[in-house]
N, C-alpha and C positions, 0 to 999 in steps of 0.2 A: 431627249435627242440632242446630240452634240452639234454645235454650229462650227463646222470645221473651217469655214471661210474666215470668221472672226478670230477663231483661235490661231489660225495661220498668220493673220495680220498682227496679232498681239505678240506672237513669237518673233516675228521680224522686228517689231518695235523693241522688244527686250534685247535682241541682238544689237540693235543700234545703240541702246542705252549702255550696254556693256562696253561697246567700242568707244563710246564717248565719256565713260566714267560717270554715268548718271545712275543713281540708285533708285530714285523715284521720279516719275515723269508725269506732268499734269497737262491735261488737255481740256480747256473750258469750251463752252458754247459761245464763241465770240469771234468778231473780226478785229481789225486793227483799231476799231473805234468803240469796242465793248458794246456793240449793238445787241439787242435782244434777238432779233431775227437776222439771219446772215445769208449771203449768197452761197451757192453750192460750192464755190472754191474754198470756203472757210469751214465746211462741215467735216472737219477732221475728227472730232469726237464721235460723230455718227459713223464714220468710216471704220473706226477702230473698235466700236462696241455694238453697233447696230441699233442703238436707241435713237429714235427720230424726233423726240420732243424738243421744244424750243429752249429748254432750260436744263442744265446739268453739267457736271464736271467729272471727267474720267481721270482716275489716278491709277498708274500702272507701276508695279515693282516686279522683281524677278519671280517671286513666289505667288503673285496674285494680282488682282485689279478690282477697283471699286468704282461705282457710279453714284454720285450724290445728286439727287433731284428732289423737288418739292412735291407736296401732296396732290397737285393737279395731275401728276404723272405716275403715281405709284402703281396703279393697275396696269397701265400701258408698259411701264418699264419692266415689270415682272414678266410680261409676255415676251417683250423684245429681247431681253437679256437671257432668256432661257437657253441653256446649252452653250453659252459663250464663255463661261468661267468667270464672268464679271459679277461681283456681289453688289446688290442694291443697298445703298445707305439712305434710309428714309429721313430726309432732313426735317428737323424739329420734332421728330417723334421722341418720346421719352427713352433715354439711354443710348440714343444714337449720337456718336461723336460728330463734330464738324470736321471738315477736312483738316483744319489747323490742329485740332485736338488729336486727330488720328496721326498726323505727322509727328507731333510732339511726343506721342506715346511710342510710336513704332520706329522712327528713324534713329539710327545709331550715331554716336558721337563722330563728327568729322565726315559724315556722308554728304552726298550732293543731291540737291533738289533741282530738277530741270524743267523748263517750260520755254515756249516761244514768247519772249518778252513783248512782242508786238500785239499779242492777244490776251495779255494779262494787264489789268488796270494797275495804276500806281497804288491805289488803296490796297488791293490784294497783295501785290508784290511786297509792299512795306510791312504788311501784317506778317507775312511768312518770314521776312528778314528778322523782325523783332521777336516773334515767338520762338524762332529756332536758333537764335544767336547763342543761347547758353549751351547748346549742343555743338556749337561751332560748325553748323551746317552751311555749306557754300551754295549760293543760288547761281545756277548756270542758265542765263536767259537769252543767249544769242543763237540758239539752235532750234530749228524746226525739224525734228527727227522724222517727220512724215515724208519729207521731200524725196528720199531715196526709195520709199516703200510705195507711196501712192503715185504710181507712174502714169495712170490715166486720169489724173486730177483735172477737173474742169478749168477752163481758162479764167484768168483774172478778169473781173467784170469791168466793162467800159461802155455801159448803155447810154443811149441818147439823152441829152439834157434839154429841158424846155424851160422857158421863162413863164412865171406866173404873173399875169397882168395885175397891175396895181388896183384896178377896179374890183378884182376878185380878192386880192390879198388884203385890201383895206388900209395899207400903209406902205410907204416907199422904203426901199433899202436904206436911203439916207436917214430917214426919220428913225428907223429901227436901230441903225448903227449908233446914232447920236444918243439914244436912250441907253444902249448897251454900254457905251464908253463912259457915260456919266456914272454908271454903277461900278464899272471897273476902276475908275479914278477914286471913287469913294472908298474902295477897298485898299487904296494905296498902291495900285499897280499902274504902270505906264502903257502896257500893251496886253494883248489877250490872245492866247492860243486856243482856238475852238476846234474840238475834235469830234463832237457828237453830231452824227449825220443829220438827224431831223432838225436840230437847232440850226445847222448850217443852211439847210434848205429854206427854213423859215426866214432867217436873217437876209440871205441873198435874194429871196423871192424867186427861187428856181426849184425845179423838181427833176428827179432822175428815175431810173428804172433798174438799179443795180441789185435790189433785193426784191424777191417775189412779194407782190402785194404792197410793199412799202416804197413809195415814190421818192427814193433817195439816191444820190450819187456819191460814190466813194470819193471823199475829199477832206481837206483841212482848210481852216481859215486862220489868218494872222492879222490882227488889227492894232493900229495905233489911232490916236485922235485924228491924225491927218491922212492915214492910208489904210488900205485893205488889200490883202493878198489871198487869192483863192488857189489852192493846190488841187489840181484835178487833172485827169487824163485829157489832154487837149483833143484827142481823137473823138471824144464824146461831144464836142462842141461844134455846132454848125455855125454858119455865118451870122444868123440872126441872134444867137446866144452870145457870140463873140462881140457883136455890135452893141448888145445890151450891156455887157460887162465893161466895155470901153466907155460907153456913155456914162456909166455910173462911177467911173474912175477906179475900177477894180483891176488890180494887177493879176494876171494869170500866170501861174507856174505849173510845171509838170508835177503830178502827184508824187512821183518817186524822188523829187528833189528836196523834200521837206527837211530831211536830216541835215543835208549840207547847208540849206538856208538857215536853219536854226543855229548851226555851228558858227555861221558867219555873222551873227548878230553882235552888236556892240555889247561889251561886258556891263556897262552901266545901265541902270534901269531895272524895273521889276516886271516880270511876266506873270499874268494870272493864268492858272491851269486848274482844271477840275479833276481831282484825283480819282473820280469814279469812271471817267471816260478817256482820260489821257493814258496812253499805254506806258507800261513800265519802261519799255525801251526808249521812248521819246523822253520820258522823265530823266532817265539816266544821262541821256545826251545833254539835256538842258542844264541839269544840276551840276555838271562839271564846271561851268563858267557863269551861269546866270543865277540871279536871285529870283526865286519863285514865290508867288502868292497863291497858296492852294485854297481856293474857294469854289463854291458851286457856280456853274455857268449862270450868269444873269439872264441869258437867253431863255433858260428853261421856264422861269416864272413868267417872263414877258410873253412867251409863246402860249403858255397855259391859260392866260387870261385873254379870252377871245375878244377882238374888237367888234364894234357894232356891225360892220360889214360882214364879218365872219359869222356872227350870231344870226343875222338875218338870213344868210345863205344856208346855214345849218338847219334852221327851222323849215325852210323851203324844201330842202332835199331830204331831210328826215321824214317829212310827210310823204314825199314821193316814194321813198324807200319803204316806209310803213305800208303804203298801198301795195307795193310789189309783193311784200311778204304776206299780206292779208289775202291777196289774190291767189298766192301759192297755197295757203292753208285751205282756201275754198276748193281749189283744184284737187288737192290731195285728198280731202275728205270726200269729195264727189267721186273720185276715181279709184280709191283704195278697194281692192278686192275685185275690180272690174278689168284691170290690166296689170301686168307685172311692173312693179315699181321697186327699185332697190335704193339703198342709201345713196348710191352714186347717181342714179338717174333722177332721184328726187332733188339732189343738190344741183344737178345740171338744169333741171326745170326751174328752180328758184333763180339761178343765175340768169336764165333766159328772160324771166320777168323783169329782173333788174336792168338788163341790157336794152329793154324797150324804152328806158329813160334816156333821152338823147345825150345828156351830159354824163352818162355812166362811163367811167374810165376802166372799170374792172372790179375785182374783189379787193376788200381790205385785208382779208386773210383767207386761207383755204377753208371752205365751209366744213364745219363740224356737224355731221348728220349721223346721229347714233340711234339705232333702234333697240328697244328693250335693254338688255344687259350692256350693250356697247355704249349706251349713254352714261353708264357709270364711270367711264373713262373721260375725264373732263375735256381733254384735248384730243379725243379720238379722231382719226381721219381714215375713212374707208378707202380701200385700194381695190384695183381690179382683181387682185389675188385674195383679198380678205374683206368681204362686205356681206351685209345681210339683205335678204329680200323682205320688204314690208308686207304685213298681212293685216286684215281688219280686226286687230286686237292689240292691246298694249299701247305703249307710248313711243313717240318719235321725237327726239330732241334735235332741234336744228339751231345752231349758233352760227351766224353769218353776218356779212357786212359788205358794203360797196364803197368804192372810191368814186366820187363825183367831182365835177368842176365847181365845187362849192361846199363839199362836206366829205367826211369819212364817217361811215356808219358802223354800228355794232349792235346787234339785237339777237336775243335768244327767245324762242318759244318752244314749249313742250306740248306736243299735239296728241290728242286722244284719237287713236285709229279704230278702236273697238272696245270690247269689254275690258275693264281694269278692276283690280282688287280693291277692297276697302282700305287696305294699308296704303296703296298707291294714291288713292283719292285723298286720304288724310295727309300724306306727304306733300302732294301738290297744293292742297289748301293752305298749309302753314307756310310753304314757300311763297305763295301768292300774298299771304297776309304780311309776311316780312317785307316783300317788295313794296307793297302798298303803304306800310308804315314809314318806310324810308322816303317814298314819294312825297308824303305829307309832313315831312320833318320841318320843325321850326326851331331855330337856335339863335343864340347871341353870337355876334361876330367874335372871332378868336378861337372857335372850335376847329379842331382838325378832324380828319376822318375817323380817328380812334374814338372821339367823343360820340360819333353818330352811328357807328357800325352796329351797335347792339340793337338799334331799332329794327334792322333787318333780321338779326339773328334770334331775337327774343322768342318769337313763336316757334322757331325750330329747336332752340335750346329747351323750350318748355316740354317738348316730347322726347328729350334725350338724344337729339340728333345734332349734327354740325356739318360744316363743309370746310375742307382743308385748303382754303384760299381766302383772299380778301373778298369783300363785298363789291368793290368797285375800283376803277382806275380811270384816269383821264384819257381822252381820245383826241388825236391830232386833227388838224384842219387840212384836208387833202394831204395827209401825212400818215404817220404810224398809228395803228389802231390802239396801241398802248403808249400812254404819255404820262409824265409826271410834271410837277412833284406831288400833285394832289392824289388822293386815293381814299378808300374806305376799308379799314382793317382794324380789328379789335385788339390784336396781340401787341403787347409791349416787348420791344427787343432793345437791349443796351446798344446805344450808338446809332440806332436806325432813325434817320431824319423824318420829321413829320412836317407837313405843310398846312398852314391855316387855309381854310376854304374861303376863297375870295370871290366876290361878284364877278361873273363872266367866266368862271371855270366850269368846264363840263366834267361829268363823272358818270360812270356806269353804275347801275343798281341791279345786281345780279346774284341774289341768294340762291341756294340750291340744296338738294339732298341727293347723295349718290350711294346706292346700295350695290356692292359688288355682286355680280352674277344675276342681278335682278333688274334694276332700273336706275335711271338718272333723271333728275328734274332740275331745270334751271329756267328762270324767267328773268329777262334782262331788258331794261329800258336805259336810255341815256337822259340825263337831267342837266340843267344849267343852274348854277347858284345865282340868286338874285338878292338884292337888298329888299328888306321888308320895312316895317315901321321903325322909326328911331325915336326914342324917348329918354327919360332920365336914367334908364337902365343900360342904354347903349343902342347899337345898331342890331336889330333883329334881321334874320335872313331866312330864306326858304328856297326850295328847289322848284324849277319850272321844267316839267317833263316835255321832251320833244319827240318821243317815240310813241306812236299810236297804233298798236296792233292788239287785237282782242285777246283776253285771257280765255282759256278753254273752260267754259262753264260745265262741260261734261265731267271735268275732273274736280269740281268744287263741291265739297260737302259743308254746307253752311253751319252745321252744328259746331265746327271747329273755329268759327269766326266770332269775334266779339261784335257787338252792335256797331261800334266805330269802324272796325275792319270791314264789315258788311257794307256800310255806307261808302267807304273808300272804293270798294270793289264796283258798286253800281255807278258811282260817279265817274270812275275811269271808263267803264264800259260804255256809258252813255256818251262821253266825249269822243271816244273812238268812233262810234257810229256817226256822230254829228260831223266829225272832221273828214271821214272817208266816204260816206254815203253819196255825196255829190259826184264822185268820180267813178261810181260803179254802175253796171247795167242793172236792170230791174231784178233779175234773178239773183245776182250777187248781193244786191242791196237787201232783199228780203232774207237771204241767208244771214247776212251780217246783223240784221235787226233781231233775228232769233238767237244768233250766236252771242250777242252782247246783252240780251234781255233789255234792249233799249226802251221798250214800252213799259218796263216794270216801274212801279211807283214805290219808292222806299220812304219810310216815315222819317228817317234821319237825314239831316243835311249837315254833315260834320265838316268843318273847314280846317280844323287843326287838332292836334293831339291834346 
């Protein structure tokens, strides 16, 4: 069935391309800060192809169009692109070209590649320049061709900004800035242009609401040893925020004045920029007169290593959040088949449990609640027009999280609603085994996530299955649910940076199996890296789990577990019961006792692999 709305928009875009002499036009999923999640104003790619996932790049030319996205979204993209005339390019699949490779092969000598330079990173823009220079391709980066087509575009965001109290942040703006500028100077730069939104919020100890579920404000920061300038829409600041910024000696300028400000900087000196998040447009402006030091934002690593106040608050609110999800699982199992429950009403009920926590600020991302085959789409989101009704059979996967005044949470459980097949039980068991192996990891300092990822994947690989994403990502503190530089992923890629796992870093642990048309299984906890013993071999490390939600024993077939994995399972379940039972009523407590098999005595007491 043809999607005439999307086809009409693409036709209008091709007309604009022709008028502006552009042969290929690129639309990424990004705002002016290369953010992962964006405000509705920036959802240009979605407008022109209908794909709603959080990651993907649309490329349009006169004869066709293509969308490049990763394995989390293959199933979803197939559905959403149907009838649009847009071809899906499955990133990292064998034989599938990258966008750059596609452009190298298909663009003709002397043609023009266009994009809005404000939403393309320096890194990407320079790659296109370099790879296409032999064909004398001109890059046209000063035009947003959607402006004349998307006439009912949402307003540019300017949500209210709030100050994060230092008692909750754990460190003052002055102390953070001092640490940052010390690292900037070590890299040979005199000043620092910071464009990454969550890093800006962390450094200034402020929060915004310009992106759904992400408490960030659209802004820039420019720093020297003596000064700090915040570029933000002043209409978003109330008197209390203005007073805080004045007290901290922070100069405030309008967001839109950034280009003129940078053009007016003295020529001498060196400015640090991060080419992953600085826009190609700003880079071009700066490089006309300034000397640039292109390094990774020092804020990223400093933010990723949580301070003692942050860690204490995270433990506190992860326990509260775990309790809310556990109460939801009890409610769902008790009521399934007795009342109509849909993917949407289930998500709403879970949110209601979270909002009973006084410090809850909202969700950390839209809840992913997928029943049966819908769960095979990793980032599926039910809508009023397209959702399933739950029944007392099969699996319901729910990936969700909350924002609290003390934590950002992210947790997934796959819940048995009724009879399941032996294959599903086998898949669930090996996913649980992988998650538990990662939980109990021990390693020497210096490992990155690539060294550890196989612990989660091994039981899944052993049955010839895999999942097309990493095993884990960092999580922000009252910030974005996805945070770097740490992560868990097995695959080597040329040029892809890796981060050593440091004490104080948090990371998710979320292996899974996804069978298109049948089921999806994911189990996700959050862990914090800690130092272990130190001896002649070096500093050993381990993870401390802070998520305490029961695994569904109805889906466990112990014949697929080793003795060590079985010991890990019962040890985790027992601790879940011990941590949550004091906060449950008698009926809930007895259910949890049975659910976790808390009274089971297991002969093994395994503490490490």
